[in-house]
DRENDO-1510 file (C-alpha; in Angstrom, 1 decimal, always signed):
<recs>
REC; n; res; u; v; w
REC; 1; MET; -13.6; +11.3; -28.8 .
REC; 2; SER; -13.5; +8.8; -26.0 .
REC; 3; GLU; -12.8; +10.0; -23.1 .
REC; 4; ILE; -12.4; +8.9; -19.6 .
REC; 5; HIS; -15.3; +9.5; -16.8 .
REC; 6; ASP; -15.5; +12.5; -14.7 .
REC; 7; ARG; -15.8; +11.0; -11.4 .
REC; 8; PRO; -12.7; +9.6; -9.5 .
REC; 9; GLY; -12.4; +6.2; -9.1 .
REC; 10; GLU; -14.1; +5.3; -12.5 .
REC; 11; ARG; -12.2; +3.9; -15.2 .
REC; 12; GLY; -11.9; +3.4; -19.0 .
REC; 13; PRO; -13.5; +4.6; -22.2 .
REC; 14; ARG; -16.8; +6.1; -22.9 .
REC; 15; PRO; -19.1; +6.8; -25.5 .
REC; 16; PRO; -18.5; +10.1; -27.0 .
REC; 17; GLU; -21.2; +12.7; -25.9 .
REC; 18; PRO; -23.8; +13.6; -28.4 .
REC; 19; PRO; -23.4; +17.1; -30.0 .
REC; 20; GLU; -26.8; +18.7; -28.2 .
REC; 21; ALA; -25.7; +17.6; -24.3 .
REC; 22; LYS; -22.2; +19.3; -25.3 .
REC; 23; ALA; -24.5; +22.6; -27.2 .
REC; 24; ALA; -26.7; +22.6; -24.1 .
REC; 25; ALA; -23.6; +22.6; -21.9 .
REC; 26; VAL; -22.4; +25.4; -23.6 .
REC; 27; ALA; -25.4; +27.0; -23.6 .
REC; 28; ASP; -26.5; +27.4; -20.0 .
REC; 29; GLY; -22.3; +28.0; -19.0 .
REC; 30; ILE; -22.6; +24.9; -16.5 .
REC; 31; VAL; -19.8; +22.4; -16.2 .
REC; 32; PRO; -20.4; +19.5; -13.8 .
REC; 33; GLY; -17.7; +18.8; -11.6 .
REC; 34; PHE; -15.0; +22.0; -12.3 .
REC; 35; GLY; -14.7; +24.5; -10.1 .
REC; 36; ILE; -12.5; +26.5; -7.5 .
REC; 37; ASP; -13.2; +23.1; -5.2 .
REC; 38; THR; -11.5; +21.3; -7.6 .
REC; 39; ILE; -8.9; +23.3; -8.7 .
REC; 40; HIS; -8.0; +22.9; -4.9 .
REC; 41; GLU; -8.0; +19.6; -4.7 .
REC; 42; ALA; -5.7; +19.3; -7.7 .
REC; 43; ALA; -3.1; +21.6; -6.1 .
REC; 44; ARG; -3.9; +18.8; -2.9 .
REC; 45; ARG; -3.1; +16.2; -5.0 .
REC; 46; LEU; -0.4; +17.6; -7.4 .
REC; 47; SER; +1.7; +19.2; -4.3 .
REC; 48; GLY; +5.4; +17.8; -4.3 .
REC; 49; HIS; +5.1; +16.4; -7.5 .
REC; 50; VAL; +5.2; +19.5; -9.7 .
REC; 51; VAL; +7.5; +22.4; -9.7 .
REC; 52; ARG; +5.4; +25.5; -7.8 .
REC; 53; THR; +7.2; +27.7; -10.9 .
REC; 54; PRO; +8.0; +31.6; -10.6 .
REC; 55; LEU; +6.2; +34.3; -11.0 .
REC; 56; LEU; +8.6; +36.7; -12.8 .
REC; 57; THR; +8.5; +40.5; -12.8 .
REC; 58; SER; +11.2; +43.0; -15.0 .
REC; 59; PRO; +11.2; +46.9; -14.5 .
REC; 60; MET; +11.9; +47.6; -17.8 .
REC; 61; LEU; +9.2; +45.5; -19.0 .
REC; 62; ASP; +6.8; +47.5; -16.8 .
REC; 63; GLU; +8.3; +50.6; -18.3 .
REC; 64; LEU; +7.9; +49.1; -22.1 .
REC; 65; VAL; +4.6; +48.7; -21.4 .
REC; 66; GLY; +3.2; +51.4; -19.2 .
REC; 67; ALA; +2.3; +48.6; -16.6 .
REC; 68; ARG; +3.2; +46.3; -13.8 .
REC; 69; VAL; +3.5; +42.7; -15.7 .
REC; 70; LEU; +3.4; +39.2; -13.5 .
REC; 71; VAL; +4.5; +36.4; -15.4 .
REC; 72; LYS; +4.0; +33.2; -14.5 .
REC; 73; ALA; +7.0; +31.0; -15.9 .
REC; 74; GLU; +5.9; +27.6; -16.7 .
REC; 75; CYS; +8.4; +27.0; -18.9 .
REC; 76; LEU; +9.7; +26.0; -16.2 .
REC; 77; GLN; +7.8; +23.6; -15.3 .
REC; 78; LEU; +8.7; +19.5; -15.4 .
REC; 79; THR; +8.7; +18.5; -19.4 .
REC; 80; GLY; +9.2; +22.4; -20.4 .
REC; 81; SER; +5.5; +23.0; -19.8 .
REC; 82; PHE; +2.5; +23.4; -17.4 .
REC; 83; LYS; +0.5; +19.9; -19.3 .
REC; 84; VAL; +1.7; +18.0; -16.5 .
REC; 85; ARG; -0.2; +19.3; -13.8 .
REC; 86; GLY; -3.7; +18.5; -15.6 .
REC; 87; ALA; -2.5; +14.7; -16.8 .
REC; 88; LEU; -1.6; +14.5; -13.7 .
REC; 89; ASN; -4.4; +14.8; -11.5 .
REC; 90; ALA; -6.6; +13.4; -14.0 .
REC; 91; LEU; -4.2; +10.6; -13.1 .
REC; 92; LEU; -4.6; +10.6; -9.4 .
REC; 93; THR; -8.1; +10.1; -10.0 .
REC; 94; LEU; -8.1; +7.2; -11.2 .
REC; 95; ASP; -8.5; +3.8; -9.0 .
REC; 96; GLU; -5.2; +1.3; -8.8 .
REC; 97; GLU; -6.7; -0.8; -11.1 .
REC; 98; ALA; -7.1; +1.2; -13.9 .
REC; 99; ARG; -3.3; +2.8; -12.7 .
REC; 100; ARG; -2.0; -0.9; -13.4 .
REC; 101; ALA; -3.6; -1.0; -16.9 .
REC; 102; GLY; -2.1; +2.0; -17.8 .
REC; 103; ILE; -3.2; +5.3; -19.9 .
REC; 104; VAL; -3.3; +6.9; -23.4 .
REC; 105; ALA; -2.4; +10.3; -24.7 .
REC; 106; TYR; -2.3; +11.4; -28.3 .
REC; 107; SER; +0.0; +14.6; -29.0 .
REC; 108; ALA; +2.5; +15.9; -31.0 .
REC; 109; GLY; +4.2; +17.8; -28.2 .
REC; 110; ASN; +3.6; +19.3; -24.7 .
REC; 111; HIS; +0.4; +17.2; -24.2 .
REC; 112; GLY; +2.5; +14.0; -24.7 .
REC; 113; GLN; +5.7; +14.7; -22.5 .
REC; 114; GLY; +2.8; +15.5; -19.8 .
REC; 115; VAL; +1.0; +12.6; -19.7 .
REC; 116; ALA; +4.4; +10.3; -20.1 .
REC; 117; ALA; +5.8; +12.3; -17.1 .
REC; 118; ALA; +2.6; +11.7; -15.2 .
REC; 119; ALA; +2.7; +8.2; -15.7 .
REC; 120; ARG; +6.0; +7.7; -14.7 .
REC; 121; LEU; +5.7; +9.9; -11.3 .
REC; 122; ALA; +2.3; +7.6; -10.6 .
REC; 123; GLY; +4.0; +4.6; -11.6 .
REC; 124; CYS; +1.8; +3.7; -14.1 .
REC; 125; PRO; +2.4; +2.2; -18.4 .
REC; 126; ALA; +1.7; +5.1; -20.6 .
REC; 127; VAL; +1.4; +5.0; -24.4 .
REC; 128; ILE; +1.7; +8.2; -26.2 .
REC; 129; VAL; +0.5; +7.8; -29.7 .
REC; 130; MET; +2.5; +10.7; -31.9 .
REC; 131; PRO; +2.6; +11.7; -36.0 .
REC; 132; HIS; +5.8; +9.7; -37.5 .
REC; 133; ASP; +6.9; +13.1; -38.6 .
REC; 134; ALA; +6.9; +14.3; -34.8 .
REC; 135; PRO; +10.2; +16.2; -34.0 .
REC; 136; ARG; +12.5; +13.7; -32.9 .
REC; 137; ILE; +13.4; +15.5; -29.7 .
REC; 138; LYS; +9.7; +15.5; -29.0 .
REC; 139; VAL; +9.1; +11.4; -29.2 .
REC; 140; ASP; +12.7; +10.8; -27.2 .
REC; 141; ASN; +11.2; +12.9; -24.7 .
REC; 142; CYS; +8.1; +10.7; -24.1 .
REC; 143; ARG; +10.5; +7.5; -24.5 .
REC; 144; TRP; +13.1; +8.8; -21.7 .
REC; 145; TRP; +10.3; +9.3; -19.1 .
REC; 146; GLY; +9.5; +5.7; -19.8 .
REC; 147; ALA; +6.2; +5.9; -21.6 .
REC; 148; GLU; +5.8; +3.8; -25.4 .
REC; 149; THR; +5.2; +5.8; -28.0 .
REC; 150; VAL; +3.0; +4.4; -31.2 .
REC; 151; LEU; +3.7; +6.4; -34.1 .
REC; 152; TYR; +1.1; +6.9; -36.9 .
REC; 153; ASP; +1.1; +8.3; -40.4 .
REC; 154; PRO; -1.0; +11.5; -40.6 .
REC; 155; ARG; -2.0; +11.6; -43.9 .
REC; 156; THR; -3.4; +8.4; -44.0 .
REC; 157; GLU; -4.6; +7.7; -40.5 .
REC; 158; ASP; -6.5; +9.1; -37.2 .
REC; 159; ARG; -5.3; +9.4; -34.0 .
REC; 160; GLU; -8.2; +9.1; -32.2 .
REC; 161; GLU; -8.8; +5.6; -34.2 .
REC; 162; VAL; -5.2; +4.4; -33.7 .
REC; 163; ALA; -5.7; +5.7; -29.4 .
REC; 164; ARG; -9.2; +4.4; -29.3 .
REC; 165; LYS; -7.6; +0.5; -30.9 .
REC; 166; ILE; -5.1; +0.9; -27.9 .
REC; 167; LEU; -8.1; +1.7; -24.6 .
REC; 168; GLN; -10.1; -1.2; -26.5 .
REC; 169; ASP; -7.1; -4.1; -26.4 .
REC; 170; ARG; -5.4; -3.5; -23.3 .
REC; 171; GLY; -7.7; -1.7; -21.1 .
REC; 172; MET; -6.2; +1.5; -20.5 .
REC; 173; THR; -7.8; +5.3; -19.9 .
REC; 174; LEU; -7.2; +8.0; -22.3 .
REC; 175; ILE; -5.9; +10.9; -20.8 .
REC; 176; PRO; -7.5; +14.0; -23.0 .
REC; 177; PRO; -5.6; +17.4; -23.7 .
REC; 178; PHE; -8.1; +19.9; -22.7 .
REC; 179; ASP; -12.2; +18.9; -22.9 .
REC; 180; ASP; -11.9; +16.8; -19.0 .
REC; 181; VAL; -12.3; +18.7; -15.8 .
REC; 182; ARG; -9.9; +16.9; -14.4 .
REC; 183; VAL; -7.5; +18.1; -16.7 .
REC; 184; MET; -8.7; +21.8; -16.4 .
REC; 185; ALA; -8.5; +21.6; -12.5 .
REC; 186; GLY; -4.8; +20.8; -12.6 .
REC; 187; GLN; -4.2; +23.5; -15.3 .
REC; 188; GLY; -5.8; +25.3; -12.7 .
REC; 189; THR; -3.5; +25.3; -10.1 .
REC; 190; VAL; -1.1; +27.6; -12.0 .
REC; 191; GLY; -3.9; +30.6; -11.8 .
REC; 192; LEU; -3.9; +29.3; -7.2 .
REC; 193; GLU; +0.0; +29.8; -7.1 .
REC; 194; VAL; -0.3; +33.3; -9.9 .
REC; 195; ALA; -3.1; +34.6; -6.6 .
REC; 196; GLU; -0.7; +33.1; -3.8 .
REC; 197; GLN; +2.7; +35.1; -5.7 .
REC; 198; ALA; +0.9; +38.1; -6.1 .
REC; 199; ARG; -0.5; +38.9; -3.3 .
REC; 200; GLY; +2.9; +37.7; -1.5 .
REC; 201; LEU; +4.2; +40.5; -3.6 .
REC; 202; GLY; +1.3; +43.2; -2.8 .
REC; 203; LEU; +0.6; +43.1; -6.7 .
REC; 204; PRO; -3.2; +41.7; -6.9 .
REC; 205; PRO; -3.5; +41.7; -10.7 .
REC; 206; ASP; -7.1; +43.5; -12.1 .
REC; 207; ALA; -6.6; +41.8; -15.8 .
REC; 208; VAL; -5.2; +38.0; -17.1 .
REC; 209; LEU; -4.2; +36.8; -20.8 .
REC; 210; VAL; -3.6; +33.3; -21.4 .
REC; 211; ASN; -2.4; +31.5; -24.5 .
REC; 212; CYS; -5.8; +29.3; -25.3 .
REC; 213; SER; -5.8; +26.6; -27.7 .
REC; 214; GLY; -8.6; +24.0; -26.5 .
REC; 215; GLY; -9.1; +26.2; -23.5 .
REC; 216; GLY; -8.0; +24.2; -20.5 .
REC; 217; LEU; -5.5; +26.2; -19.1 .
REC; 218; ALA; -7.1; +29.4; -19.8 .
REC; 219; SER; -10.7; +28.0; -17.8 .
REC; 220; GLY; -8.5; +26.8; -15.4 .
REC; 221; VAL; -6.2; +29.5; -14.5 .
REC; 222; ILE; -9.4; +32.2; -15.0 .
REC; 223; THR; -11.6; +30.3; -12.9 .
REC; 224; ALA; -8.8; +30.6; -10.2 .
REC; 225; LEU; -7.6; +33.7; -10.3 .
REC; 226; ASP; -11.1; +35.3; -10.8 .
REC; 227; HIS; -12.0; +33.7; -7.6 .
REC; 228; ALA; -9.3; +35.9; -5.7 .
REC; 229; PHE; -9.5; +38.7; -7.2 .
REC; 230; PRO; -13.8; +39.1; -8.2 .
REC; 231; GLY; -13.7; +42.0; -10.6 .
REC; 232; MET; -11.0; +41.6; -13.2 .
REC; 233; THR; -10.9; +41.0; -16.8 .
REC; 234; HIS; -9.9; +38.3; -18.8 .
REC; 235; HIS; -8.5; +37.6; -22.3 .
REC; 236; ILE; -7.7; +34.7; -24.2 .
REC; 237; VAL; -4.5; +35.0; -27.0 .
REC; 238; GLU; -4.7; +33.0; -29.8 .
REC; 239; PRO; -2.5; +32.6; -33.3 .
REC; 240; ALA; -4.3; +35.1; -36.1 .
REC; 241; GLY; -5.9; +33.1; -38.3 .
REC; 242; PHE; -6.5; +30.2; -36.2 .
REC; 243; ASP; -8.5; +32.1; -33.5 .
REC; 244; LYS; -11.3; +29.1; -32.9 .
REC; 245; MET; -11.9; +29.6; -29.2 .
REC; 246; ALA; -13.1; +33.3; -29.8 .
REC; 247; ARG; -15.4; +31.9; -32.8 .
REC; 248; SER; -16.8; +29.5; -30.5 .
REC; 249; LEU; -17.1; +32.8; -27.7 .
REC; 250; ALA; -18.8; +34.6; -29.8 .
REC; 251; THR; -21.2; +32.1; -31.1 .
REC; 252; GLY; -21.6; +29.8; -28.3 .
REC; 253; ARG; -21.3; +26.8; -30.4 .
REC; 254; VAL; -17.5; +24.5; -30.6 .
REC; 255; CYS; -16.1; +26.1; -33.5 .
REC; 256; ALA; -12.9; +24.5; -35.2 .
REC; 257; ASN; -10.1; +25.5; -36.6 .
REC; 258; PRO; -8.7; +25.3; -41.0 .
REC; 259; HIS; -6.6; +22.4; -41.5 .
REC; 260; PRO; -3.4; +22.1; -41.2 .
REC; 261; PRO; -2.6; +23.8; -38.6 .
REC; 262; GLY; -0.1; +27.1; -39.9 .
REC; 263; GLY; +2.5; +29.0; -38.3 .
REC; 264; LEU; +4.7; +29.2; -35.5 .
REC; 265; MET; +2.2; +28.8; -33.2 .
REC; 266; ASP; +1.7; +24.9; -33.5 .
REC; 267; ALA; +0.6; +24.2; -29.2 .
REC; 268; ILE; -2.3; +26.7; -29.6 .
REC; 269; SER; -3.2; +25.9; -33.0 .
REC; 270; GLY; -4.7; +22.9; -32.5 .
REC; 271; PRO; -8.2; +21.5; -34.7 .
REC; 272; VAL; -11.1; +22.2; -32.0 .
REC; 273; ALA; -12.4; +24.0; -29.0 .
REC; 274; GLY; -13.1; +22.2; -26.0 .
REC; 275; ALA; -17.0; +22.1; -25.4 .
REC; 276; ARG; -16.6; +21.9; -21.3 .
REC; 277; PRO; -13.5; +24.9; -21.6 .
REC; 278; LEU; -15.9; +27.3; -24.1 .
REC; 279; ALA; -18.5; +27.2; -21.0 .
REC; 280; VAL; -16.2; +28.1; -18.4 .
REC; 281; LEU; -14.7; +30.8; -20.5 .
REC; 282; ARG; -18.2; +32.4; -22.0 .
REC; 283; HIS; -19.3; +32.4; -17.7 .
REC; 284; HIS; -16.8; +34.5; -17.0 .
REC; 285; ASP; -17.2; +36.8; -19.9 .
REC; 286; VAL; -13.5; +36.5; -21.7 .
REC; 287; THR; -12.7; +38.4; -24.8 .
REC; 288; GLY; -10.5; +37.0; -27.4 .
REC; 289; LEU; -6.9; +38.8; -29.0 .
REC; 290; THR; -4.9; +37.3; -31.5 .
REC; 291; VAL; -1.0; +37.8; -32.6 .
REC; 292; THR; +1.0; +37.1; -35.5 .
REC; 293; ASP; +4.1; +35.1; -36.2 .
REC; 294; GLU; +6.1; +38.1; -36.3 .
REC; 295; GLU; +4.9; +39.5; -33.1 .
REC; 296; VAL; +5.6; +36.5; -31.3 .
REC; 297; LEU; +9.0; +36.2; -32.3 .
REC; 298; ALA; +9.4; +39.9; -30.9 .
REC; 299; ALA; +7.9; +38.8; -28.0 .
REC; 300; MET; +10.2; +35.6; -27.3 .
REC; 301; GLY; +13.1; +38.1; -27.6 .
REC; 302; THR; +11.7; +40.6; -25.3 .
REC; 303; ALA; +11.1; +37.2; -22.9 .
REC; 304; HIS; +14.9; +36.3; -23.4 .
REC; 305; ARG; +16.3; +40.0; -22.8 .
REC; 306; LEU; +14.0; +40.9; -20.1 .
REC; 307; LEU; +13.3; +38.4; -17.9 .
REC; 308; LYS; +15.9; +35.6; -19.1 .
REC; 309; ILE; +13.8; +32.8; -20.0 .
REC; 310; VAL; +13.4; +31.0; -22.7 .
REC; 311; VAL; +9.8; +30.6; -24.3 .
REC; 312; GLU; +8.2; +28.9; -26.9 .
REC; 313; PRO; +6.0; +30.6; -29.9 .
REC; 314; GLY; +3.0; +29.4; -28.5 .
REC; 315; ALA; +3.7; +30.2; -25.2 .
REC; 316; ALA; +5.1; +33.7; -25.9 .
REC; 317; ALA; +1.3; +34.5; -27.4 .
REC; 318; SER; +0.2; +37.1; -24.1 .
REC; 319; LEU; +3.4; +38.6; -24.2 .
REC; 320; ALA; +3.2; +39.1; -27.6 .
REC; 321; ALA; -0.7; +40.9; -27.3 .
REC; 322; LEU; +0.5; +43.1; -24.4 .
REC; 323; LEU; +3.9; +44.0; -26.2 .
REC; 324; SER; +2.0; +45.2; -29.6 .
REC; 325; GLY; -0.6; +46.7; -27.8 .
REC; 326; LYS; -3.7; +44.3; -28.5 .
REC; 327; VAL; -5.3; +45.9; -24.9 .
REC; 328; ASP; -5.1; +48.8; -23.1 .
REC; 329; VAL; -3.2; +47.7; -19.8 .
REC; 330; ARG; -1.9; +51.2; -19.1 .
REC; 331; GLY; -1.6; +52.3; -15.1 .
REC; 332; ARG; -2.8; +48.3; -14.2 .
REC; 333; THR; -1.5; +45.4; -13.2 .
REC; 334; VAL; -1.8; +42.4; -15.3 .
REC; 335; ALA; -0.6; +38.4; -15.3 .
REC; 336; LEU; +0.3; +36.3; -18.1 .
REC; 337; VAL; +1.3; +32.5; -18.1 .
REC; 338; ALA; +4.4; +31.8; -20.4 .
REC; 339; SER; +3.2; +28.6; -20.6 .
REC; 340; GLY; +6.0; +26.4; -21.7 .
REC; 341; GLY; +9.3; +26.3; -23.4 .
REC; 342; ASN; +9.6; +23.7; -26.0 .
REC; 343; VAL; +11.3; +25.5; -28.6 .
REC; 344; ASP; +13.3; +24.5; -32.2 .
REC; 345; PRO; +16.4; +25.8; -31.6 .
REC; 346; ALA; +16.0; +27.4; -35.9 .
REC; 347; VAL; +12.7; +29.0; -34.5 .
REC; 348; TYR; +14.3; +30.3; -31.5 .
REC; 349; ARG; +17.6; +31.8; -33.5 .
REC; 350; ARG; +15.2; +33.9; -35.5 .
REC; 351; ALA; +13.5; +35.3; -32.5 .
REC; 352; LEU; +17.0; +36.4; -30.7 .
REC; 353; ALA; +17.8; +37.4; -34.2 .
REC; 354; ASP; +15.0; +40.1; -34.6 .
</recs>
């Protein structure tokens, strides 16, 4: 996959890294250009552009799980998802020439909307490559933010090839969904805010659960929180049967999910784990948990009743792990991220009916 360069001011696609380079990065647990300093730099870039979302608490939820629970409501972020943070941070590192040429992303959902919003905030063109059968609301939302949408047939076309042609023809820059240090740092600003807000409440967390697909959010949040609260335990949560990152953590190799993705948690059922996020997560000794569609539906209903927020299935995975007892947090303070709220109405009706 083509990616943008890791150093600010550089532009354009670069050749894919050879597999042995990624394997070496994973083996060493080192990701050049990523760390707590780059997360703080991202926070400065994003200040005034993204929503500082609330950190919610509920005595009823605390009693239900026997712990103090801190829920970061990124479902209230611009576009209804954390994704705009990483997209905008990556975009703002580009030089003026690259911004004028514009950016490209491929996504059927939250990443596309995040990139479209970031482009509008930065005043640059954007093209979002989407499957022709993507939900109409997601296509319309990308267009509302001012992005051009290019639709492709996933049965006969490869989205990376479609994007690569646009990059070559128009001289635009790709914004990857997760395997990029600037995207990871932007997502890490979620963790910085959680740390500041938790201290303000006098509730330093000693455990964190993060929904995980490619690992951009998890690697950023866990890096920020581990720096603020050394010694805390870290967990990622994935759909049962689609736990590519947990398998990657166990083997030290980038693993893929079965195709096509299954179940309700499409937002965290992506095809492959990110090599850079994997290296970071292995460095922090992260453990993997899985949840089922039924457990996620129950968690969505609980979020509505006790926290008064709308959470999409993939974004409810960490809460589902907590409610279903996948990890023992009794007597502890645990933080989690409600990472998005872009849910199909029919699915949400199911969640509220259960």
